[in-house]
MIDOFI-751599 format. One record per residue (C-alpha): y, z negated, x negated; residue number from 1; residue in one letter. Coordinates in Angstrom, 1 decimal, decimal comma. Example, Ala and Ser with C-alpha at 12.3 -4.5 7.8 and 13.67 -1.06 7.14 Angstrom:
2
<pt yy="-4,5" zz="-7,8" xx="-12,3" i="1" aa="A"/>
<pt yy="-1,1" zz="-7,1" xx="-13,7" i="2" aa="S"/>
REM end
This chain:
261
<pt yy="63,6" zz="-193,8" xx="-106,3" i="1" aa="X"/>
<pt yy="64,1" zz="-194,0" xx="-110,1" i="2" aa="X"/>
<pt yy="60,5" zz="-195,1" xx="-110,6" i="3" aa="X"/>
<pt yy="59,2" zz="-192,2" xx="-108,5" i="4" aa="X"/>
<pt yy="61,5" zz="-189,7" xx="-110,2" i="5" aa="X"/>
<pt yy="60,5" zz="-191,0" xx="-113,7" i="6" aa="X"/>
<pt yy="56,8" zz="-190,6" xx="-112,9" i="7" aa="X"/>
<pt yy="57,3" zz="-187,1" xx="-111,4" i="8" aa="X"/>
<pt yy="59,2" zz="-185,8" xx="-114,4" i="9" aa="X"/>
<pt yy="57,3" zz="-187,6" xx="-117,1" i="10" aa="X"/>
<pt yy="55,9" zz="-184,2" xx="-118,2" i="11" aa="X"/>
<pt yy="59,3" zz="-183,2" xx="-119,6" i="12" aa="X"/>
<pt yy="61,1" zz="-181,5" xx="-116,7" i="13" aa="X"/>
<pt yy="64,8" zz="-181,9" xx="-117,2" i="14" aa="X"/>
<pt yy="64,5" zz="-182,9" xx="-120,9" i="15" aa="X"/>
<pt yy="64,4" zz="-186,4" xx="-122,3" i="16" aa="X"/>
<pt yy="67,4" zz="-188,7" xx="-122,9" i="17" aa="X"/>
<pt yy="66,9" zz="-192,0" xx="-124,9" i="18" aa="X"/>
<pt yy="63,2" zz="-191,8" xx="-124,3" i="19" aa="X"/>
<pt yy="63,7" zz="-191,4" xx="-120,5" i="20" aa="X"/>
<pt yy="63,0" zz="-188,2" xx="-118,6" i="21" aa="X"/>
<pt yy="66,4" zz="-186,4" xx="-118,1" i="22" aa="X"/>
<pt yy="66,4" zz="-186,5" xx="-114,3" i="23" aa="X"/>
<pt yy="65,5" zz="-190,2" xx="-114,1" i="24" aa="X"/>
<pt yy="68,2" zz="-191,0" xx="-116,7" i="25" aa="X"/>
<pt yy="70,8" zz="-189,0" xx="-114,7" i="26" aa="X"/>
<pt yy="69,8" zz="-190,8" xx="-111,6" i="27" aa="X"/>
<pt yy="70,2" zz="-194,2" xx="-113,4" i="28" aa="X"/>
<pt yy="73,8" zz="-193,2" xx="-114,4" i="29" aa="X"/>
<pt yy="74,7" zz="-192,0" xx="-110,9" i="30" aa="X"/>
<pt yy="73,2" zz="-195,1" xx="-109,4" i="31" aa="X"/>
<pt yy="75,3" zz="-197,3" xx="-111,7" i="32" aa="X"/>
<pt yy="78,4" zz="-195,4" xx="-110,8" i="33" aa="X"/>
<pt yy="77,6" zz="-195,5" xx="-107,1" i="34" aa="X"/>
<pt yy="76,9" zz="-199,2" xx="-107,0" i="35" aa="X"/>
<pt yy="80,0" zz="-200,0" xx="-109,0" i="36" aa="X"/>
<pt yy="82,1" zz="-197,9" xx="-106,7" i="37" aa="X"/>
<pt yy="80,4" zz="-199,5" xx="-103,7" i="38" aa="X"/>
<pt yy="81,1" zz="-203,0" xx="-105,0" i="39" aa="X"/>
<pt yy="84,8" zz="-202,1" xx="-105,6" i="40" aa="X"/>
<pt yy="85,2" zz="-200,6" xx="-102,1" i="41" aa="X"/>
<pt yy="83,8" zz="-203,7" xx="-100,5" i="42" aa="X"/>
<pt yy="87,0" zz="-205,5" xx="-101,5" i="43" aa="X"/>
<pt yy="89,3" zz="-202,7" xx="-100,1" i="44" aa="X"/>
<pt yy="90,4" zz="-202,8" xx="-96,5" i="45" aa="X"/>
<pt yy="89,5" zz="-199,3" xx="-95,3" i="46" aa="X"/>
<pt yy="92,4" zz="-199,3" xx="-92,9" i="47" aa="X"/>
<pt yy="94,7" zz="-198,9" xx="-96,0" i="48" aa="X"/>
<pt yy="93,3" zz="-195,4" xx="-96,4" i="49" aa="X"/>
<pt yy="94,9" zz="-194,3" xx="-93,1" i="50" aa="X"/>
<pt yy="98,3" zz="-193,2" xx="-94,6" i="51" aa="X"/>
<pt yy="96,3" zz="-191,1" xx="-97,1" i="52" aa="X"/>
<pt yy="94,1" zz="-189,4" xx="-94,6" i="53" aa="X"/>
<pt yy="96,1" zz="-186,2" xx="-94,2" i="54" aa="X"/>
<pt yy="96,6" zz="-185,9" xx="-97,9" i="55" aa="X"/>
<pt yy="92,9" zz="-186,2" xx="-98,5" i="56" aa="X"/>
<pt yy="92,3" zz="-183,6" xx="-95,8" i="57" aa="X"/>
<pt yy="94,7" zz="-181,3" xx="-97,6" i="58" aa="X"/>
<pt yy="92,9" zz="-181,8" xx="-100,9" i="59" aa="X"/>
<pt yy="89,5" zz="-181,1" xx="-99,2" i="60" aa="X"/>
<pt yy="90,8" zz="-177,8" xx="-97,7" i="61" aa="X"/>
<pt yy="92,2" zz="-176,8" xx="-101,1" i="62" aa="X"/>
<pt yy="88,9" zz="-177,6" xx="-102,8" i="63" aa="X"/>
<pt yy="86,9" zz="-175,6" xx="-100,2" i="64" aa="X"/>
<pt yy="89,2" zz="-172,6" xx="-100,4" i="65" aa="X"/>
<pt yy="89,2" zz="-172,9" xx="-104,2" i="66" aa="X"/>
<pt yy="85,5" zz="-172,2" xx="-104,2" i="67" aa="X"/>
<pt yy="86,3" zz="-168,6" xx="-103,6" i="68" aa="X"/>
<pt yy="87,8" zz="-168,4" xx="-107,1" i="69" aa="X"/>
<pt yy="85,8" zz="-171,0" xx="-109,1" i="70" aa="X"/>
<pt yy="82,7" zz="-171,6" xx="-107,0" i="71" aa="X"/>
<pt yy="79,2" zz="-171,5" xx="-108,5" i="72" aa="X"/>
<pt yy="76,5" zz="-170,0" xx="-106,4" i="73" aa="X"/>
<pt yy="73,3" zz="-172,0" xx="-106,1" i="74" aa="X"/>
<pt yy="70,4" zz="-170,9" xx="-103,9" i="75" aa="X"/>
<pt yy="72,6" zz="-168,4" xx="-102,1" i="76" aa="X"/>
<pt yy="75,5" zz="-170,7" xx="-101,3" i="77" aa="X"/>
<pt yy="78,8" zz="-170,5" xx="-103,2" i="78" aa="X"/>
<pt yy="79,5" zz="-174,2" xx="-102,5" i="79" aa="X"/>
<pt yy="79,7" zz="-175,9" xx="-105,9" i="80" aa="X"/>
<pt yy="82,1" zz="-176,5" xx="-108,8" i="81" aa="X"/>
<pt yy="80,6" zz="-176,6" xx="-112,3" i="82" aa="X"/>
<pt yy="82,1" zz="-179,7" xx="-113,9" i="83" aa="X"/>
<pt yy="79,8" zz="-179,7" xx="-116,9" i="84" aa="X"/>
<pt yy="78,0" zz="-183,0" xx="-116,5" i="85" aa="X"/>
<pt yy="77,2" zz="-182,3" xx="-112,8" i="86" aa="X"/>
<pt yy="78,0" zz="-179,8" xx="-110,0" i="87" aa="X"/>
<pt yy="80,4" zz="-181,0" xx="-107,3" i="88" aa="X"/>
<pt yy="79,9" zz="-179,9" xx="-103,7" i="89" aa="X"/>
<pt yy="83,3" zz="-180,6" xx="-101,9" i="90" aa="X"/>
<pt yy="81,7" zz="-180,4" xx="-98,5" i="91" aa="X"/>
<pt yy="79,7" zz="-183,6" xx="-99,2" i="92" aa="X"/>
<pt yy="82,7" zz="-186,0" xx="-99,7" i="93" aa="X"/>
<pt yy="84,4" zz="-183,8" xx="-97,1" i="94" aa="X"/>
<pt yy="82,2" zz="-185,5" xx="-94,5" i="95" aa="X"/>
<pt yy="83,8" zz="-188,8" xx="-95,2" i="96" aa="X"/>
<pt yy="87,3" zz="-187,2" xx="-95,3" i="97" aa="X"/>
<pt yy="86,6" zz="-185,7" xx="-91,9" i="98" aa="X"/>
<pt yy="85,5" zz="-189,0" xx="-90,4" i="99" aa="X"/>
<pt yy="88,7" zz="-190,6" xx="-91,8" i="100" aa="X"/>
<pt yy="91,1" zz="-188,0" xx="-90,4" i="101" aa="X"/>
<pt yy="89,4" zz="-187,8" xx="-87,0" i="102" aa="X"/>
<pt yy="89,4" zz="-191,6" xx="-86,8" i="103" aa="X"/>
<pt yy="93,1" zz="-191,7" xx="-87,7" i="104" aa="X"/>
<pt yy="93,9" zz="-189,1" xx="-85,1" i="105" aa="X"/>
<pt yy="91,6" zz="-190,2" xx="-82,2" i="106" aa="X"/>
<pt yy="92,3" zz="-193,9" xx="-82,6" i="107" aa="X"/>
<pt yy="95,9" zz="-193,3" xx="-81,6" i="108" aa="X"/>
<pt yy="94,8" zz="-191,5" xx="-78,4" i="109" aa="X"/>
<pt yy="91,9" zz="-193,5" xx="-77,2" i="110" aa="X"/>
<pt yy="93,2" zz="-193,7" xx="-73,7" i="111" aa="X"/>
<pt yy="94,6" zz="-190,2" xx="-73,6" i="112" aa="X"/>
<pt yy="91,7" zz="-188,3" xx="-75,1" i="113" aa="X"/>
<pt yy="89,9" zz="-187,3" xx="-71,9" i="114" aa="X"/>
<pt yy="90,2" zz="-183,6" xx="-70,9" i="115" aa="X"/>
<pt yy="89,5" zz="-180,2" xx="-72,4" i="116" aa="X"/>
<pt yy="93,1" zz="-179,6" xx="-73,5" i="117" aa="X"/>
<pt yy="93,0" zz="-182,9" xx="-75,5" i="118" aa="X"/>
<pt yy="90,3" zz="-181,4" xx="-77,8" i="119" aa="X"/>
<pt yy="92,4" zz="-178,5" xx="-79,2" i="120" aa="X"/>
<pt yy="93,8" zz="-180,3" xx="-82,2" i="121" aa="X"/>
<pt yy="90,6" zz="-182,3" xx="-83,1" i="122" aa="X"/>
<pt yy="88,6" zz="-179,0" xx="-82,8" i="123" aa="X"/>
<pt yy="91,1" zz="-177,4" xx="-85,2" i="124" aa="X"/>
<pt yy="90,7" zz="-180,3" xx="-87,6" i="125" aa="X"/>
<pt yy="86,9" zz="-179,9" xx="-87,6" i="126" aa="X"/>
<pt yy="87,0" zz="-176,1" xx="-87,4" i="127" aa="X"/>
<pt yy="89,0" zz="-175,4" xx="-90,6" i="128" aa="X"/>
<pt yy="86,6" zz="-177,0" xx="-93,1" i="129" aa="X"/>
<pt yy="83,6" zz="-175,8" xx="-90,9" i="130" aa="X"/>
<pt yy="84,7" zz="-172,2" xx="-91,1" i="131" aa="X"/>
<pt yy="85,1" zz="-172,3" xx="-94,9" i="132" aa="X"/>
<pt yy="81,7" zz="-173,9" xx="-95,4" i="133" aa="X"/>
<pt yy="80,1" zz="-171,2" xx="-93,2" i="134" aa="X"/>
<pt yy="82,0" zz="-168,6" xx="-95,2" i="135" aa="X"/>
<pt yy="80,3" zz="-170,1" xx="-98,3" i="136" aa="X"/>
<pt yy="76,9" zz="-169,3" xx="-96,7" i="137" aa="X"/>
<pt yy="76,1" zz="-173,0" xx="-96,5" i="138" aa="X"/>
<pt yy="75,1" zz="-173,1" xx="-92,8" i="139" aa="X"/>
<pt yy="73,0" zz="-176,3" xx="-93,2" i="140" aa="X"/>
<pt yy="75,9" zz="-178,4" xx="-94,4" i="141" aa="X"/>
<pt yy="78,2" zz="-176,9" xx="-91,8" i="142" aa="X"/>
<pt yy="75,8" zz="-177,9" xx="-89,0" i="143" aa="X"/>
<pt yy="76,0" zz="-181,6" xx="-90,2" i="144" aa="X"/>
<pt yy="79,7" zz="-181,5" xx="-89,3" i="145" aa="X"/>
<pt yy="79,0" zz="-180,7" xx="-85,6" i="146" aa="X"/>
<pt yy="77,1" zz="-183,9" xx="-84,5" i="147" aa="X"/>
<pt yy="79,5" zz="-185,9" xx="-86,7" i="148" aa="X"/>
<pt yy="82,5" zz="-184,7" xx="-84,8" i="149" aa="X"/>
<pt yy="80,6" zz="-184,8" xx="-81,5" i="150" aa="X"/>
<pt yy="79,7" zz="-188,4" xx="-81,8" i="151" aa="X"/>
<pt yy="83,3" zz="-189,3" xx="-82,6" i="152" aa="X"/>
<pt yy="84,6" zz="-187,4" xx="-79,6" i="153" aa="X"/>
<pt yy="82,1" zz="-189,3" xx="-77,4" i="154" aa="X"/>
<pt yy="83,2" zz="-192,7" xx="-78,8" i="155" aa="X"/>
<pt yy="86,9" zz="-191,8" xx="-78,4" i="156" aa="X"/>
<pt yy="86,4" zz="-191,4" xx="-74,7" i="157" aa="X"/>
<pt yy="86,0" zz="-187,7" xx="-74,0" i="158" aa="X"/>
<pt yy="85,0" zz="-187,2" xx="-70,4" i="159" aa="X"/>
<pt yy="81,2" zz="-186,7" xx="-70,0" i="160" aa="X"/>
<pt yy="81,6" zz="-183,4" xx="-68,2" i="161" aa="X"/>
<pt yy="83,8" zz="-182,0" xx="-71,0" i="162" aa="X"/>
<pt yy="81,3" zz="-183,2" xx="-73,6" i="163" aa="X"/>
<pt yy="78,4" zz="-181,7" xx="-71,8" i="164" aa="X"/>
<pt yy="80,3" zz="-178,4" xx="-71,4" i="165" aa="X"/>
<pt yy="80,6" zz="-178,3" xx="-75,1" i="166" aa="X"/>
<pt yy="76,9" zz="-179,0" xx="-75,4" i="167" aa="X"/>
<pt yy="76,0" zz="-176,2" xx="-73,1" i="168" aa="X"/>
<pt yy="78,4" zz="-173,8" xx="-74,8" i="169" aa="X"/>
<pt yy="76,9" zz="-174,8" xx="-78,1" i="170" aa="X"/>
<pt yy="73,4" zz="-174,1" xx="-77,0" i="171" aa="X"/>
<pt yy="74,4" zz="-170,8" xx="-75,5" i="172" aa="X"/>
<pt yy="76,3" zz="-169,9" xx="-78,6" i="173" aa="X"/>
<pt yy="73,3" zz="-170,7" xx="-80,7" i="174" aa="X"/>
<pt yy="71,0" zz="-168,5" xx="-78,7" i="175" aa="X"/>
<pt yy="73,5" zz="-165,6" xx="-78,8" i="176" aa="X"/>
<pt yy="74,4" zz="-166,2" xx="-82,5" i="177" aa="X"/>
<pt yy="70,8" zz="-166,1" xx="-83,6" i="178" aa="X"/>
<pt yy="70,8" zz="-162,4" xx="-83,2" i="179" aa="X"/>
<pt yy="73,7" zz="-162,1" xx="-85,6" i="180" aa="X"/>
<pt yy="72,5" zz="-164,4" xx="-88,3" i="181" aa="X"/>
<pt yy="71,6" zz="-163,0" xx="-91,7" i="182" aa="X"/>
<pt yy="67,9" zz="-162,4" xx="-92,4" i="183" aa="X"/>
<pt yy="67,6" zz="-165,4" xx="-94,7" i="184" aa="X"/>
<pt yy="69,1" zz="-167,7" xx="-92,0" i="185" aa="X"/>
<pt yy="66,8" zz="-166,4" xx="-89,3" i="186" aa="X"/>
<pt yy="63,9" zz="-166,8" xx="-91,7" i="187" aa="X"/>
<pt yy="64,7" zz="-170,5" xx="-92,3" i="188" aa="X"/>
<pt yy="64,8" zz="-171,2" xx="-88,5" i="189" aa="X"/>
<pt yy="61,6" zz="-169,3" xx="-87,9" i="190" aa="X"/>
<pt yy="59,9" zz="-171,0" xx="-90,8" i="191" aa="X"/>
<pt yy="61,0" zz="-174,4" xx="-89,5" i="192" aa="X"/>
<pt yy="59,4" zz="-173,6" xx="-86,1" i="193" aa="X"/>
<pt yy="56,2" zz="-172,0" xx="-87,5" i="194" aa="X"/>
<pt yy="55,7" zz="-172,6" xx="-91,2" i="195" aa="X"/>
<pt yy="52,1" zz="-171,4" xx="-91,0" i="196" aa="X"/>
<pt yy="53,2" zz="-167,8" xx="-90,3" i="197" aa="X"/>
<pt yy="53,9" zz="-167,1" xx="-93,9" i="198" aa="X"/>
<pt yy="52,2" zz="-169,7" xx="-96,1" i="199" aa="X"/>
<pt yy="52,6" zz="-167,7" xx="-99,3" i="200" aa="X"/>
<pt yy="56,2" zz="-166,8" xx="-98,6" i="201" aa="X"/>
<pt yy="58,8" zz="-168,6" xx="-96,6" i="202" aa="X"/>
<pt yy="56,4" zz="-171,3" xx="-95,5" i="203" aa="X"/>
<pt yy="55,3" zz="-172,2" xx="-99,0" i="204" aa="X"/>
<pt yy="57,6" zz="-175,2" xx="-99,4" i="205" aa="X"/>
<pt yy="56,6" zz="-176,9" xx="-96,2" i="206" aa="X"/>
<pt yy="52,9" zz="-176,2" xx="-96,8" i="207" aa="X"/>
<pt yy="53,0" zz="-177,6" xx="-100,3" i="208" aa="X"/>
<pt yy="55,1" zz="-180,6" xx="-99,2" i="209" aa="X"/>
<pt yy="52,4" zz="-181,6" xx="-96,6" i="210" aa="X"/>
<pt yy="49,6" zz="-180,9" xx="-99,2" i="211" aa="X"/>
<pt yy="51,4" zz="-183,1" xx="-101,7" i="212" aa="X"/>
<pt yy="52,0" zz="-185,9" xx="-99,3" i="213" aa="X"/>
<pt yy="48,4" zz="-185,9" xx="-98,0" i="214" aa="X"/>
<pt yy="46,8" zz="-185,7" xx="-101,4" i="215" aa="X"/>
<pt yy="47,9" zz="-189,3" xx="-102,2" i="216" aa="X"/>
<pt yy="45,7" zz="-190,6" xx="-99,4" i="217" aa="X"/>
<pt yy="45,8" zz="-194,4" xx="-99,0" i="218" aa="X"/>
<pt yy="47,0" zz="-195,7" xx="-102,4" i="219" aa="X"/>
<pt yy="48,1" zz="-192,6" xx="-104,3" i="220" aa="X"/>
<pt yy="47,0" zz="-190,9" xx="-107,5" i="221" aa="X"/>
<pt yy="49,0" zz="-193,3" xx="-109,6" i="222" aa="X"/>
<pt yy="52,4" zz="-193,4" xx="-111,3" i="223" aa="X"/>
<pt yy="53,0" zz="-190,1" xx="-113,2" i="224" aa="X"/>
<pt yy="49,6" zz="-188,7" xx="-112,2" i="225" aa="X"/>
<pt yy="50,7" zz="-186,3" xx="-109,5" i="226" aa="X"/>
<pt yy="49,2" zz="-182,9" xx="-110,0" i="227" aa="X"/>
<pt yy="51,1" zz="-181,1" xx="-107,3" i="228" aa="X"/>
<pt yy="54,4" zz="-182,1" xx="-109,0" i="229" aa="X"/>
<pt yy="53,3" zz="-182,1" xx="-112,7" i="230" aa="X"/>
<pt yy="52,1" zz="-178,4" xx="-112,3" i="231" aa="X"/>
<pt yy="55,1" zz="-177,6" xx="-110,1" i="232" aa="X"/>
<pt yy="53,2" zz="-176,4" xx="-107,1" i="233" aa="X"/>
<pt yy="55,7" zz="-178,3" xx="-104,9" i="234" aa="X"/>
<pt yy="59,2" zz="-176,8" xx="-105,4" i="235" aa="X"/>
<pt yy="62,2" zz="-179,1" xx="-105,8" i="236" aa="X"/>
<pt yy="59,8" zz="-182,1" xx="-105,9" i="237" aa="X"/>
<pt yy="62,5" zz="-184,1" xx="-107,8" i="238" aa="X"/>
<pt yy="65,2" zz="-183,5" xx="-105,2" i="239" aa="X"/>
<pt yy="64,7" zz="-182,2" xx="-101,6" i="240" aa="X"/>
<pt yy="60,9" zz="-183,1" xx="-101,6" i="241" aa="X"/>
<pt yy="61,1" zz="-186,5" xx="-103,3" i="242" aa="X"/>
<pt yy="59,3" zz="-188,2" xx="-100,3" i="243" aa="X"/>
<pt yy="56,1" zz="-186,2" xx="-100,7" i="244" aa="X"/>
<pt yy="56,3" zz="-187,1" xx="-104,4" i="245" aa="X"/>
<pt yy="56,3" zz="-190,8" xx="-103,4" i="246" aa="X"/>
<pt yy="53,2" zz="-190,1" xx="-101,2" i="247" aa="X"/>
<pt yy="51,4" zz="-188,3" xx="-104,0" i="248" aa="X"/>
<pt yy="51,9" zz="-191,1" xx="-106,6" i="249" aa="X"/>
<pt yy="51,7" zz="-194,1" xx="-104,3" i="250" aa="X"/>
<pt yy="49,9" zz="-192,9" xx="-101,2" i="251" aa="X"/>
<pt yy="50,3" zz="-194,1" xx="-97,6" i="252" aa="X"/>
<pt yy="51,0" zz="-197,6" xx="-98,8" i="253" aa="X"/>
<pt yy="53,9" zz="-196,6" xx="-101,0" i="254" aa="X"/>
<pt yy="55,4" zz="-194,4" xx="-98,3" i="255" aa="X"/>
<pt yy="55,3" zz="-197,4" xx="-95,8" i="256" aa="X"/>
<pt yy="57,0" zz="-199,6" xx="-98,4" i="257" aa="X"/>
<pt yy="59,7" zz="-197,0" xx="-98,8" i="258" aa="X"/>
<pt yy="60,2" zz="-196,7" xx="-95,1" i="259" aa="X"/>
<pt yy="60,2" zz="-200,5" xx="-94,7" i="260" aa="X"/>
<pt yy="62,9" zz="-200,8" xx="-97,4" i="261" aa="X"/>
REM end
């Protein structure tokens, strides 16, 4: 990841720190922090977090609601706090908090979590952060919470007919709700289904991603030699579209190595 990012931003995007492209340097710092935290957490019994689960949930809700006052809007979603060195999106660690709280609640009711009435409290636990995230206009992140909660309901022993009732209601709600989505939300869904309909507009990112990925052919253009990225034809090539960046620099072979890893 760092090697690919370094090669993609070698032209100066993101500045230079200690002779290293800025984005690659930041990725090194975050990787070091993440690996250190991971190593420390390995030696902590996760079950000791159980008494703190509701407190963490309260902190999460406070952070999500606080975005109304101090939130920074990025790409249409008011979902970040500007902490100077980096932007914090509470809904991301919120996924872990939600897992912890649901696990704490459902594990105590494994043999009693069966019917529709039993889902009222868990749905409220999920619904509160979900509603605030949707309110922030971050529909994509909100949708991640749905299968997360659904999978935990399934494992906790919810009756299949109740589970599939939710599934049917969700599909019906999606069909109905589509008519009430905002224009940019409809455009994202339509672009996903048919990106070729507007190649110079909403379909530009997907078209350029496919072009970038394919341009690397078998072995790639070489490290730091990607023209699609160096000339910024591909938007967000250093974040959302990092995989096409791998393909452009290292080709099909490089992509297969990444997938294998």
